[in-house]
PyMOL CGO cylinders between C-alpha atoms (Angstrom):
from pymol import cmd
from pymol.cgo import CYLINDER

trace = [
    CYLINDER, -19.96, 7.09, 5.85, -19.36, 10.58, 7.20, 0.3, 1, 1, 1, 1, 1, 1,
    CYLINDER, -19.36, 10.58, 7.20, -19.39, 13.22, 4.44, 0.3, 1, 1, 1, 1, 1, 1,
    CYLINDER, -19.39, 13.22, 4.44, -17.21, 15.53, 6.53, 0.3, 1, 1, 1, 1, 1, 1,
    CYLINDER, -17.21, 15.53, 6.53, -14.37, 13.01, 6.77, 0.3, 1, 1, 1, 1, 1, 1,
    CYLINDER, -14.37, 13.01, 6.77, -11.55, 12.50, 4.28, 0.3, 1, 1, 1, 1, 1, 1,
    CYLINDER, -11.55, 12.50, 4.28, -11.70, 9.30, 2.24, 0.3, 1, 1, 1, 1, 1, 1,
    CYLINDER, -11.70, 9.30, 2.24, -8.93, 6.72, 2.01, 0.3, 1, 1, 1, 1, 1, 1,
    CYLINDER, -8.93, 6.72, 2.01, -8.69, 3.60, -0.14, 0.3, 1, 1, 1, 1, 1, 1,
    CYLINDER, -8.69, 3.60, -0.14, -6.46, 0.89, 1.33, 0.3, 1, 1, 1, 1, 1, 1,
    CYLINDER, -6.46, 0.89, 1.33, -5.73, -2.42, -0.38, 0.3, 1, 1, 1, 1, 1, 1,
    CYLINDER, -5.73, -2.42, -0.38, -5.17, -5.69, 1.46, 0.3, 1, 1, 1, 1, 1, 1,
    CYLINDER, -5.17, -5.69, 1.46, -6.81, -4.93, 4.81, 0.3, 1, 1, 1, 1, 1, 1,
    CYLINDER, -6.81, -4.93, 4.81, -7.69, -8.47, 5.91, 0.3, 1, 1, 1, 1, 1, 1,
    CYLINDER, -7.69, -8.47, 5.91, -4.84, -8.64, 8.45, 0.3, 1, 1, 1, 1, 1, 1,
    CYLINDER, -4.84, -8.64, 8.45, -1.45, -7.31, 9.46, 0.3, 1, 1, 1, 1, 1, 1,
    CYLINDER, -1.45, -7.31, 9.46, -0.33, -3.83, 8.46, 0.3, 1, 1, 1, 1, 1, 1,
    CYLINDER, -0.33, -3.83, 8.46, -3.34, -3.24, 6.23, 0.3, 1, 1, 1, 1, 1, 1,
    CYLINDER, -3.34, -3.24, 6.23, -5.82, -3.87, 9.04, 0.3, 1, 1, 1, 1, 1, 1,
    CYLINDER, -5.82, -3.87, 9.04, -3.83, -1.84, 11.56, 0.3, 1, 1, 1, 1, 1, 1,
    CYLINDER, -3.83, -1.84, 11.56, -3.53, 1.07, 9.14, 0.3, 1, 1, 1, 1, 1, 1,
    CYLINDER, -3.53, 1.07, 9.14, -7.27, 0.92, 8.45, 0.3, 1, 1, 1, 1, 1, 1,
    CYLINDER, -7.27, 0.92, 8.45, -7.96, 1.15, 12.19, 0.3, 1, 1, 1, 1, 1, 1,
    CYLINDER, -7.96, 1.15, 12.19, -5.50, 4.06, 12.47, 0.3, 1, 1, 1, 1, 1, 1,
    CYLINDER, -5.50, 4.06, 12.47, -7.16, 5.97, 9.65, 0.3, 1, 1, 1, 1, 1, 1,
    CYLINDER, -7.16, 5.97, 9.65, -10.61, 5.39, 11.12, 0.3, 1, 1, 1, 1, 1, 1,
    CYLINDER, -10.61, 5.39, 11.12, -9.37, 6.73, 14.44, 0.3, 1, 1, 1, 1, 1, 1,
    CYLINDER, -9.37, 6.73, 14.44, -8.03, 9.78, 12.56, 0.3, 1, 1, 1, 1, 1, 1,
    CYLINDER, -8.03, 9.78, 12.56, -11.50, 10.49, 11.16, 0.3, 1, 1, 1, 1, 1, 1,
    CYLINDER, -11.50, 10.49, 11.16, -11.15, 9.00, 7.70, 0.3, 1, 1, 1, 1, 1, 1,
    CYLINDER, -11.15, 9.00, 7.70, -13.77, 7.14, 5.78, 0.3, 1, 1, 1, 1, 1, 1,
    CYLINDER, -13.77, 7.14, 5.78, -11.97, 3.99, 4.64, 0.3, 1, 1, 1, 1, 1, 1,
    CYLINDER, -11.97, 3.99, 4.64, -12.73, 1.83, 1.63, 0.3, 1, 1, 1, 1, 1, 1,
    CYLINDER, -12.73, 1.83, 1.63, -10.68, -1.32, 2.04, 0.3, 1, 1, 1, 1, 1, 1,
    CYLINDER, -10.68, -1.32, 2.04, -10.13, -4.26, -0.25, 0.3, 1, 1, 1, 1, 1, 1,
    CYLINDER, -10.13, -4.26, -0.25, -9.93, -7.95, 0.58, 0.3, 1, 1, 1, 1, 1, 1,
    CYLINDER, -9.93, -7.95, 0.58, -10.02, -10.93, -1.73, 0.3, 1, 1, 1, 1, 1, 1,
    CYLINDER, -10.02, -10.93, -1.73, -13.36, -12.08, -0.31, 0.3, 1, 1, 1, 1, 1, 1,
    CYLINDER, -13.36, -12.08, -0.31, -14.95, -8.66, -0.01, 0.3, 1, 1, 1, 1, 1, 1,
    CYLINDER, -14.95, -8.66, -0.01, -15.47, -9.23, 3.72, 0.3, 1, 1, 1, 1, 1, 1,
    CYLINDER, -15.47, -9.23, 3.72, -13.55, -8.82, 6.94, 0.3, 1, 1, 1, 1, 1, 1,
    CYLINDER, -13.55, -8.82, 6.94, -13.71, -11.10, 9.96, 0.3, 1, 1, 1, 1, 1, 1,
    CYLINDER, -13.71, -11.10, 9.96, -13.88, -9.76, 13.51, 0.3, 1, 1, 1, 1, 1, 1,
    CYLINDER, -13.88, -9.76, 13.51, -13.84, -6.05, 12.70, 0.3, 1, 1, 1, 1, 1, 1,
    CYLINDER, -13.84, -6.05, 12.70, -16.42, -3.56, 11.50, 0.3, 1, 1, 1, 1, 1, 1,
    CYLINDER, -16.42, -3.56, 11.50, -16.92, 0.20, 11.64, 0.3, 1, 1, 1, 1, 1, 1,
    CYLINDER, -16.92, 0.20, 11.64, -19.59, 2.58, 10.43, 0.3, 1, 1, 1, 1, 1, 1,
    CYLINDER, -19.59, 2.58, 10.43, -17.04, 4.47, 8.32, 0.3, 1, 1, 1, 1, 1, 1,
    CYLINDER, -17.04, 4.47, 8.32, -15.52, 1.35, 6.75, 0.3, 1, 1, 1, 1, 1, 1,
    CYLINDER, -15.52, 1.35, 6.75, -16.66, -0.17, 3.48, 0.3, 1, 1, 1, 1, 1, 1,
    CYLINDER, -16.66, -0.17, 3.48, -15.10, -3.28, 1.96, 0.3, 1, 1, 1, 1, 1, 1,
    CYLINDER, -15.10, -3.28, 1.96, -14.95, -4.25, -1.69, 0.3, 1, 1, 1, 1, 1, 1,
    CYLINDER, -14.95, -4.25, -1.69, -13.61, -7.48, -3.18, 0.3, 1, 1, 1, 1, 1, 1,
    CYLINDER, -13.61, -7.48, -3.18, -10.36, -7.34, -5.12, 0.3, 1, 1, 1, 1, 1, 1,
    CYLINDER, -10.36, -7.34, -5.12, -8.32, -10.13, -6.64, 0.3, 1, 1, 1, 1, 1, 1,
    CYLINDER, -8.32, -10.13, -6.64, -5.46, -7.85, -7.58, 0.3, 1, 1, 1, 1, 1, 1,
    CYLINDER, -5.46, -7.85, -7.58, -4.00, -9.93, -10.41, 0.3, 1, 1, 1, 1, 1, 1,
    CYLINDER, -4.00, -9.93, -10.41, -7.31, -9.97, -12.33, 0.3, 1, 1, 1, 1, 1, 1,
    CYLINDER, -7.31, -9.97, -12.33, -8.02, -7.02, -14.62, 0.3, 1, 1, 1, 1, 1, 1,
    CYLINDER, -8.02, -7.02, -14.62, -11.75, -7.75, -14.40, 0.3, 1, 1, 1, 1, 1, 1,
    CYLINDER, -11.75, -7.75, -14.40, -11.56, -7.72, -10.60, 0.3, 1, 1, 1, 1, 1, 1,
    CYLINDER, -11.56, -7.72, -10.60, -9.60, -4.45, -10.64, 0.3, 1, 1, 1, 1, 1, 1,
    CYLINDER, -9.60, -4.45, -10.64, -12.23, -2.88, -12.90, 0.3, 1, 1, 1, 1, 1, 1,
    CYLINDER, -12.23, -2.88, -12.90, -15.05, -4.13, -10.70, 0.3, 1, 1, 1, 1, 1, 1,
    CYLINDER, -15.05, -4.13, -10.70, -13.33, -2.93, -7.53, 0.3, 1, 1, 1, 1, 1, 1,
    CYLINDER, -13.33, -2.93, -7.53, -12.83, 0.54, -8.97, 0.3, 1, 1, 1, 1, 1, 1,
    CYLINDER, -12.83, 0.54, -8.97, -16.47, 0.69, -10.05, 0.3, 1, 1, 1, 1, 1, 1,
    CYLINDER, -16.47, 0.69, -10.05, -17.51, -0.32, -6.53, 0.3, 1, 1, 1, 1, 1, 1,
    CYLINDER, -17.51, -0.32, -6.53, -15.24, 2.33, -5.00, 0.3, 1, 1, 1, 1, 1, 1,
    CYLINDER, -15.24, 2.33, -5.00, -16.61, 5.04, -7.26, 0.3, 1, 1, 1, 1, 1, 1,
    CYLINDER, -16.61, 5.04, -7.26, -20.15, 4.03, -6.33, 0.3, 1, 1, 1, 1, 1, 1,
    CYLINDER, -20.15, 4.03, -6.33, -19.21, 4.89, -2.72, 0.3, 1, 1, 1, 1, 1, 1,
    CYLINDER, -19.21, 4.89, -2.72, -17.19, 8.04, -3.34, 0.3, 1, 1, 1, 1, 1, 1,
    CYLINDER, -17.19, 8.04, -3.34, -16.49, 10.34, -6.27, 0.3, 1, 1, 1, 1, 1, 1,
    CYLINDER, -16.49, 10.34, -6.27, -13.06, 11.41, -5.02, 0.3, 1, 1, 1, 1, 1, 1,
    CYLINDER, -13.06, 11.41, -5.02, -10.23, 10.08, -2.89, 0.3, 1, 1, 1, 1, 1, 1,
    CYLINDER, -10.23, 10.08, -2.89, -7.95, 11.93, -0.50, 0.3, 1, 1, 1, 1, 1, 1,
    CYLINDER, -7.95, 11.93, -0.50, -5.54, 9.04, 0.13, 0.3, 1, 1, 1, 1, 1, 1,
    CYLINDER, -5.54, 9.04, 0.13, -4.71, 5.83, -1.73, 0.3, 1, 1, 1, 1, 1, 1,
    CYLINDER, -4.71, 5.83, -1.73, -2.57, 3.29, 0.09, 0.3, 1, 1, 1, 1, 1, 1,
    CYLINDER, -2.57, 3.29, 0.09, -1.31, 0.34, -1.94, 0.3, 1, 1, 1, 1, 1, 1,
    CYLINDER, -1.31, 0.34, -1.94, -0.62, -2.18, 0.80, 0.3, 1, 1, 1, 1, 1, 1,
    CYLINDER, -0.62, -2.18, 0.80, -1.50, -5.59, -0.67, 0.3, 1, 1, 1, 1, 1, 1,
    CYLINDER, -1.50, -5.59, -0.67, 1.45, -7.76, -1.63, 0.3, 1, 1, 1, 1, 1, 1,
    CYLINDER, 1.45, -7.76, -1.63, 3.09, -11.17, -1.33, 0.3, 1, 1, 1, 1, 1, 1,
    CYLINDER, 3.09, -11.17, -1.33, 6.60, -12.42, -0.53, 0.3, 1, 1, 1, 1, 1, 1,
    CYLINDER, 6.60, -12.42, -0.53, 6.78, -16.17, -1.22, 0.3, 1, 1, 1, 1, 1, 1,
    CYLINDER, 6.78, -16.17, -1.22, 10.50, -16.18, -2.05, 0.3, 1, 1, 1, 1, 1, 1,
    CYLINDER, 10.50, -16.18, -2.05, 11.76, -13.76, 0.58, 0.3, 1, 1, 1, 1, 1, 1,
    CYLINDER, 11.76, -13.76, 0.58, 13.93, -16.40, 2.29, 0.3, 1, 1, 1, 1, 1, 1,
    CYLINDER, 13.93, -16.40, 2.29, 14.96, -18.24, -0.90, 0.3, 1, 1, 1, 1, 1, 1,
    CYLINDER, 14.96, -18.24, -0.90, 18.28, -17.78, -2.67, 0.3, 1, 1, 1, 1, 1, 1,
    CYLINDER, 18.28, -17.78, -2.67, 17.51, -19.21, -6.10, 0.3, 1, 1, 1, 1, 1, 1,
    CYLINDER, 17.51, -19.21, -6.10, 14.56, -17.72, -8.01, 0.3, 1, 1, 1, 1, 1, 1,
    CYLINDER, 14.56, -17.72, -8.01, 11.60, -19.96, -8.74, 0.3, 1, 1, 1, 1, 1, 1,
    CYLINDER, 11.60, -19.96, -8.74, 9.61, -19.19, -11.91, 0.3, 1, 1, 1, 1, 1, 1,
    CYLINDER, 9.61, -19.19, -11.91, 6.12, -19.63, -10.47, 0.3, 1, 1, 1, 1, 1, 1,
    CYLINDER, 6.12, -19.63, -10.47, 6.69, -17.62, -7.31, 0.3, 1, 1, 1, 1, 1, 1,
    CYLINDER, 6.69, -17.62, -7.31, 8.67, -15.02, -9.29, 0.3, 1, 1, 1, 1, 1, 1,
    CYLINDER, 8.67, -15.02, -9.29, 5.87, -14.37, -11.77, 0.3, 1, 1, 1, 1, 1, 1,
    CYLINDER, 5.87, -14.37, -11.77, 3.22, -14.41, -9.02, 0.3, 1, 1, 1, 1, 1, 1,
    CYLINDER, 3.22, -14.41, -9.02, 5.20, -11.85, -7.02, 0.3, 1, 1, 1, 1, 1, 1,
    CYLINDER, 5.20, -11.85, -7.02, 5.76, -9.51, -9.96, 0.3, 1, 1, 1, 1, 1, 1,
    CYLINDER, 5.76, -9.51, -9.96, 2.12, -9.79, -11.03, 0.3, 1, 1, 1, 1, 1, 1,
    CYLINDER, 2.12, -9.79, -11.03, 0.85, -9.06, -7.51, 0.3, 1, 1, 1, 1, 1, 1,
    CYLINDER, 0.85, -9.06, -7.51, 3.40, -6.54, -6.25, 0.3, 1, 1, 1, 1, 1, 1,
    CYLINDER, 3.40, -6.54, -6.25, 4.12, -4.61, -9.44, 0.3, 1, 1, 1, 1, 1, 1,
    CYLINDER, 4.12, -4.61, -9.44, 1.72, -5.09, -12.34, 0.3, 1, 1, 1, 1, 1, 1,
    CYLINDER, 1.72, -5.09, -12.34, -1.42, -5.18, -10.20, 0.3, 1, 1, 1, 1, 1, 1,
    CYLINDER, -1.42, -5.18, -10.20, -0.35, -2.25, -8.03, 0.3, 1, 1, 1, 1, 1, 1,
    CYLINDER, -0.35, -2.25, -8.03, 0.52, -0.05, -11.00, 0.3, 1, 1, 1, 1, 1, 1,
    CYLINDER, 0.52, -0.05, -11.00, -2.64, -0.70, -12.96, 0.3, 1, 1, 1, 1, 1, 1,
    CYLINDER, -2.64, -0.70, -12.96, -4.95, -0.42, -9.94, 0.3, 1, 1, 1, 1, 1, 1,
    CYLINDER, -4.95, -0.42, -9.94, -3.33, 2.94, -9.19, 0.3, 1, 1, 1, 1, 1, 1,
    CYLINDER, -3.33, 2.94, -9.19, -3.72, 4.06, -12.78, 0.3, 1, 1, 1, 1, 1, 1,
    CYLINDER, -3.72, 4.06, -12.78, -7.45, 3.27, -12.70, 0.3, 1, 1, 1, 1, 1, 1,
    CYLINDER, -7.45, 3.27, -12.70, -7.94, 5.48, -9.64, 0.3, 1, 1, 1, 1, 1, 1,
    CYLINDER, -7.94, 5.48, -9.64, -5.44, 8.20, -10.51, 0.3, 1, 1, 1, 1, 1, 1,
    CYLINDER, -5.44, 8.20, -10.51, -7.85, 10.74, -11.98, 0.3, 1, 1, 1, 1, 1, 1,
    CYLINDER, -7.85, 10.74, -11.98, -10.09, 10.36, -8.92, 0.3, 1, 1, 1, 1, 1, 1,
    CYLINDER, -10.09, 10.36, -8.92, -7.37, 11.40, -6.44, 0.3, 1, 1, 1, 1, 1, 1,
    CYLINDER, -7.37, 11.40, -6.44, -8.12, 14.92, -5.24, 0.3, 1, 1, 1, 1, 1, 1,
    CYLINDER, -8.12, 14.92, -5.24, -5.81, 17.81, -5.98, 0.3, 1, 1, 1, 1, 1, 1,
    CYLINDER, -5.81, 17.81, -5.98, -3.48, 17.93, -3.01, 0.3, 1, 1, 1, 1, 1, 1,
    CYLINDER, -3.48, 17.93, -3.01, -4.20, 14.28, -2.22, 0.3, 1, 1, 1, 1, 1, 1,
    CYLINDER, -4.20, 14.28, -2.22, -1.75, 11.55, -1.31, 0.3, 1, 1, 1, 1, 1, 1,
    CYLINDER, -1.75, 11.55, -1.31, -0.68, 8.18, -2.72, 0.3, 1, 1, 1, 1, 1, 1,
    CYLINDER, -0.68, 8.18, -2.72, 1.36, 5.76, -0.62, 0.3, 1, 1, 1, 1, 1, 1,
    CYLINDER, 1.36, 5.76, -0.62, 3.00, 2.47, -1.50, 0.3, 1, 1, 1, 1, 1, 1,
    CYLINDER, 3.00, 2.47, -1.50, 3.95, 0.02, 1.24, 0.3, 1, 1, 1, 1, 1, 1,
    CYLINDER, 3.95, 0.02, 1.24, 7.37, -0.91, -0.07, 0.3, 1, 1, 1, 1, 1, 1,
    CYLINDER, 7.37, -0.91, -0.07, 10.53, -2.23, 1.60, 0.3, 1, 1, 1, 1, 1, 1,
    CYLINDER, 10.53, -2.23, 1.60, 14.11, -1.21, 2.21, 0.3, 1, 1, 1, 1, 1, 1,
    CYLINDER, 14.11, -1.21, 2.21, 14.93, -4.61, 0.71, 0.3, 1, 1, 1, 1, 1, 1,
    CYLINDER, 14.93, -4.61, 0.71, 14.19, -2.95, -2.64, 0.3, 1, 1, 1, 1, 1, 1,
    CYLINDER, 14.19, -2.95, -2.64, 17.00, -0.41, -2.28, 0.3, 1, 1, 1, 1, 1, 1,
    CYLINDER, 17.00, -0.41, -2.28, 20.17, -1.04, -4.27, 0.3, 1, 1, 1, 1, 1, 1,
    CYLINDER, 20.17, -1.04, -4.27, 22.31, -0.39, -1.20, 0.3, 1, 1, 1, 1, 1, 1,
    CYLINDER, 22.31, -0.39, -1.20, 20.57, -3.31, 0.52, 0.3, 1, 1, 1, 1, 1, 1,
    CYLINDER, 20.57, -3.31, 0.52, 21.06, -5.86, -2.26, 0.3, 1, 1, 1, 1, 1, 1,
    CYLINDER, 21.06, -5.86, -2.26, 21.46, -9.42, -0.96, 0.3, 1, 1, 1, 1, 1, 1,
    CYLINDER, 21.46, -9.42, -0.96, 21.15, -12.92, -2.43, 0.3, 1, 1, 1, 1, 1, 1,
    CYLINDER, 21.15, -12.92, -2.43, 17.73, -13.82, -0.98, 0.3, 1, 1, 1, 1, 1, 1,
    CYLINDER, 17.73, -13.82, -0.98, 14.25, -12.82, -2.11, 0.3, 1, 1, 1, 1, 1, 1,
    CYLINDER, 14.25, -12.82, -2.11, 14.93, -12.19, -5.80, 0.3, 1, 1, 1, 1, 1, 1,
    CYLINDER, 14.93, -12.19, -5.80, 11.33, -11.50, -6.82, 0.3, 1, 1, 1, 1, 1, 1,
    CYLINDER, 11.33, -11.50, -6.82, 10.40, -9.65, -3.64, 0.3, 1, 1, 1, 1, 1, 1,
    CYLINDER, 10.40, -9.65, -3.64, 13.42, -7.32, -3.80, 0.3, 1, 1, 1, 1, 1, 1,
    CYLINDER, 13.42, -7.32, -3.80, 12.92, -6.64, -7.50, 0.3, 1, 1, 1, 1, 1, 1,
    CYLINDER, 12.92, -6.64, -7.50, 9.21, -5.98, -7.00, 0.3, 1, 1, 1, 1, 1, 1,
    CYLINDER, 9.21, -5.98, -7.00, 9.83, -3.41, -4.28, 0.3, 1, 1, 1, 1, 1, 1,
    CYLINDER, 9.83, -3.41, -4.28, 12.63, -1.80, -6.29, 0.3, 1, 1, 1, 1, 1, 1,
    CYLINDER, 12.63, -1.80, -6.29, 10.20, -1.47, -9.20, 0.3, 1, 1, 1, 1, 1, 1,
    CYLINDER, 10.20, -1.47, -9.20, 7.53, 0.10, -7.01, 0.3, 1, 1, 1, 1, 1, 1,
    CYLINDER, 7.53, 0.10, -7.01, 10.04, 2.59, -5.62, 0.3, 1, 1, 1, 1, 1, 1,
    CYLINDER, 10.04, 2.59, -5.62, 10.88, 3.61, -9.18, 0.3, 1, 1, 1, 1, 1, 1,
    CYLINDER, 10.88, 3.61, -9.18, 7.21, 3.79, -10.20, 0.3, 1, 1, 1, 1, 1, 1,
    CYLINDER, 7.21, 3.79, -10.20, 6.48, 6.00, -7.20, 0.3, 1, 1, 1, 1, 1, 1,
    CYLINDER, 6.48, 6.00, -7.20, 9.26, 8.40, -8.21, 0.3, 1, 1, 1, 1, 1, 1,
    CYLINDER, 9.26, 8.40, -8.21, 8.02, 8.46, -11.80, 0.3, 1, 1, 1, 1, 1, 1,
    CYLINDER, 8.02, 8.46, -11.80, 4.42, 8.95, -10.73, 0.3, 1, 1, 1, 1, 1, 1,
    CYLINDER, 4.42, 8.95, -10.73, 5.40, 11.83, -8.48, 0.3, 1, 1, 1, 1, 1, 1,
    CYLINDER, 5.40, 11.83, -8.48, 6.67, 13.76, -11.51, 0.3, 1, 1, 1, 1, 1, 1,
    CYLINDER, 6.67, 13.76, -11.51, 3.44, 13.05, -13.42, 0.3, 1, 1, 1, 1, 1, 1,
    CYLINDER, 3.44, 13.05, -13.42, 1.10, 14.40, -10.75, 0.3, 1, 1, 1, 1, 1, 1,
    CYLINDER, 1.10, 14.40, -10.75, 3.18, 17.32, -9.54, 0.3, 1, 1, 1, 1, 1, 1,
    CYLINDER, 3.18, 17.32, -9.54, 0.84, 19.82, -11.22, 0.3, 1, 1, 1, 1, 1, 1,
    CYLINDER, 0.84, 19.82, -11.22, -2.02, 18.42, -9.10, 0.3, 1, 1, 1, 1, 1, 1,
    CYLINDER, -2.02, 18.42, -9.10, 0.07, 18.76, -5.93, 0.3, 1, 1, 1, 1, 1, 1,
    CYLINDER, 0.07, 18.76, -5.93, -0.37, 15.06, -5.16, 0.3, 1, 1, 1, 1, 1, 1,
    CYLINDER, -0.37, 15.06, -5.16, 2.31, 13.70, -2.82, 0.3, 1, 1, 1, 1, 1, 1,
    CYLINDER, 2.31, 13.70, -2.82, 3.53, 10.18, -3.61, 0.3, 1, 1, 1, 1, 1, 1,
    CYLINDER, 3.53, 10.18, -3.61, 5.37, 8.24, -0.90, 0.3, 1, 1, 1, 1, 1, 1,
    CYLINDER, 5.37, 8.24, -0.90, 6.93, 4.76, -1.06, 0.3, 1, 1, 1, 1, 1, 1,
    CYLINDER, 6.93, 4.76, -1.06, 7.32, 3.60, 2.54, 0.3, 1, 1, 1, 1, 1, 1,
    CYLINDER, 7.32, 3.60, 2.54, 9.34, 0.96, 4.36, 0.3, 1, 1, 1, 1, 1, 1,
    CYLINDER, 9.34, 0.96, 4.36, 7.01, -0.11, 7.22, 0.3, 1, 1, 1, 1, 1, 1,
    CYLINDER, 7.01, -0.11, 7.22, 9.72, -1.53, 9.47, 0.3, 1, 1, 1, 1, 1, 1,
    CYLINDER, 9.72, -1.53, 9.47, 10.28, -5.11, 10.56, 0.3, 1, 1, 1, 1, 1, 1,
    CYLINDER, 10.28, -5.11, 10.56, 6.79, -5.94, 11.77, 0.3, 1, 1, 1, 1, 1, 1,
    CYLINDER, 6.79, -5.94, 11.77, 5.16, -8.73, 13.75, 0.3, 1, 1, 1, 1, 1, 1,
    CYLINDER, 5.16, -8.73, 13.75, 3.21, -10.29, 10.89, 0.3, 1, 1, 1, 1, 1, 1,
    CYLINDER, 3.21, -10.29, 10.89, 3.23, -13.71, 9.24, 0.3, 1, 1, 1, 1, 1, 1,
    CYLINDER, 3.23, -13.71, 9.24, 6.20, -12.51, 7.20, 0.3, 1, 1, 1, 1, 1, 1,
    CYLINDER, 6.20, -12.51, 7.20, 8.05, -10.67, 9.95, 0.3, 1, 1, 1, 1, 1, 1,
    CYLINDER, 8.05, -10.67, 9.95, 7.52, -13.22, 12.72, 0.3, 1, 1, 1, 1, 1, 1,
    CYLINDER, 7.52, -13.22, 12.72, 7.02, -12.74, 16.44, 0.3, 1, 1, 1, 1, 1, 1,
    CYLINDER, 7.02, -12.74, 16.44, 10.63, -11.66, 16.97, 0.3, 1, 1, 1, 1, 1, 1,
    CYLINDER, 10.63, -11.66, 16.97, 10.12, -8.45, 14.93, 0.3, 1, 1, 1, 1, 1, 1,
    CYLINDER, 10.12, -8.45, 14.93, 10.52, -5.25, 16.98, 0.3, 1, 1, 1, 1, 1, 1,
    CYLINDER, 10.52, -5.25, 16.98, 7.45, -3.45, 15.60, 0.3, 1, 1, 1, 1, 1, 1,
    CYLINDER, 7.45, -3.45, 15.60, 3.81, -4.29, 16.25, 0.3, 1, 1, 1, 1, 1, 1,
    CYLINDER, 3.81, -4.29, 16.25, 1.36, -3.67, 13.44, 0.3, 1, 1, 1, 1, 1, 1,
    CYLINDER, 1.36, -3.67, 13.44, 0.09, -0.65, 15.40, 0.3, 1, 1, 1, 1, 1, 1,
    CYLINDER, 0.09, -0.65, 15.40, 3.64, 0.74, 15.63, 0.3, 1, 1, 1, 1, 1, 1,
    CYLINDER, 3.64, 0.74, 15.63, 3.99, 0.31, 11.89, 0.3, 1, 1, 1, 1, 1, 1,
    CYLINDER, 3.99, 0.31, 11.89, 0.61, 1.88, 11.13, 0.3, 1, 1, 1, 1, 1, 1,
    CYLINDER, 0.61, 1.88, 11.13, 1.46, 4.90, 13.29, 0.3, 1, 1, 1, 1, 1, 1,
    CYLINDER, 1.46, 4.90, 13.29, 4.79, 5.29, 11.46, 0.3, 1, 1, 1, 1, 1, 1,
    CYLINDER, 4.79, 5.29, 11.46, 3.18, 4.95, 8.04, 0.3, 1, 1, 1, 1, 1, 1,
    CYLINDER, 3.18, 4.95, 8.04, 0.54, 7.53, 8.91, 0.3, 1, 1, 1, 1, 1, 1,
    CYLINDER, 0.54, 7.53, 8.91, 3.21, 9.96, 10.14, 0.3, 1, 1, 1, 1, 1, 1,
    CYLINDER, 3.21, 9.96, 10.14, 5.22, 9.43, 6.93, 0.3, 1, 1, 1, 1, 1, 1,
    CYLINDER, 5.22, 9.43, 6.93, 2.17, 10.12, 4.76, 0.3, 1, 1, 1, 1, 1, 1,
    CYLINDER, 2.17, 10.12, 4.76, 1.44, 13.33, 6.65, 0.3, 1, 1, 1, 1, 1, 1,
    CYLINDER, 1.44, 13.33, 6.65, 5.05, 14.51, 6.95, 0.3, 1, 1, 1, 1, 1, 1,
    CYLINDER, 5.05, 14.51, 6.95, 6.38, 13.96, 3.45, 0.3, 1, 1, 1, 1, 1, 1,
    CYLINDER, 6.38, 13.96, 3.45, 6.56, 17.12, 1.35, 0.3, 1, 1, 1, 1, 1, 1,
    CYLINDER, 6.56, 17.12, 1.35, 9.16, 15.74, -1.09, 0.3, 1, 1, 1, 1, 1, 1,
    CYLINDER, 9.16, 15.74, -1.09, 7.00, 13.70, -3.45, 0.3, 1, 1, 1, 1, 1, 1,
    CYLINDER, 7.00, 13.70, -3.45, 8.57, 10.47, -4.67, 0.3, 1, 1, 1, 1, 1, 1,
    CYLINDER, 8.57, 10.47, -4.67, 10.95, 10.29, -1.69, 0.3, 1, 1, 1, 1, 1, 1,
    CYLINDER, 10.95, 10.29, -1.69, 11.48, 6.85, -0.13, 0.3, 1, 1, 1, 1, 1, 1,
    CYLINDER, 11.48, 6.85, -0.13, 10.64, 6.81, 3.57, 0.3, 1, 1, 1, 1, 1, 1,
    CYLINDER, 10.64, 6.81, 3.57, 11.88, 4.35, 6.16, 0.3, 1, 1, 1, 1, 1, 1,
    CYLINDER, 11.88, 4.35, 6.16, 9.69, 4.70, 9.24, 0.3, 1, 1, 1, 1, 1, 1,
    CYLINDER, 9.69, 4.70, 9.24, 12.59, 3.51, 11.40, 0.3, 1, 1, 1, 1, 1, 1,
    CYLINDER, 12.59, 3.51, 11.40, 14.66, 6.49, 10.14, 0.3, 1, 1, 1, 1, 1, 1,
    CYLINDER, 14.66, 6.49, 10.14, 11.99, 9.17, 9.64, 0.3, 1, 1, 1, 1, 1, 1,
    CYLINDER, 11.99, 9.17, 9.64, 12.54, 11.31, 6.58, 0.3, 1, 1, 1, 1, 1, 1,
    CYLINDER, 12.54, 11.31, 6.58, 15.63, 9.44, 5.42, 0.3, 1, 1, 1, 1, 1, 1,
    CYLINDER, 15.63, 9.44, 5.42, 16.22, 6.86, 2.69, 0.3, 1, 1, 1, 1, 1, 1,
]
cmd.load_cgo(trace, "trace")
């Protein structure tokens, strides 16, 4: 990895937005440490990309992943929490198993992985959360109980975290990535994963109001 480059940690890079954002960051001269469940990545490699295994809902796996990250780098310029699930996004009635899995993956795991890395984020660094406008109160609807609640919780955590790290000049940004052509978004979505990655990167760079929710389809607005 290039010692002159900034270092980013991105979770959930096996496909979709995570993979596209990893490729964007590499093109923007970042070293990237990405996480996948298997600790490997099919069909893509780069000299400035390292991959560590992470099963986000396991505390042991989170600890091991952080140890592996810190063996690669002592400090982090950018942390992007991208990994997440949405099993109930089209369902009206909540289901206990998918509800608890979603909250564990999208909220508990994200918060405690972030907390483990927090002291290693550089002064003036950045933390981003791939969230959703579905988590905004103004967009409340009957479907996706767990998914909407999980993203609402992450938006709140991001705002709270922003106030905690203000003295270190760390900018925290929860981001709606648009309606994207992924397994969740479907082929009819207007944004490609590259479009989304470009918008996310611009939001990370542009935001000076830490804790502010960004919708890449309405830059700078919530």
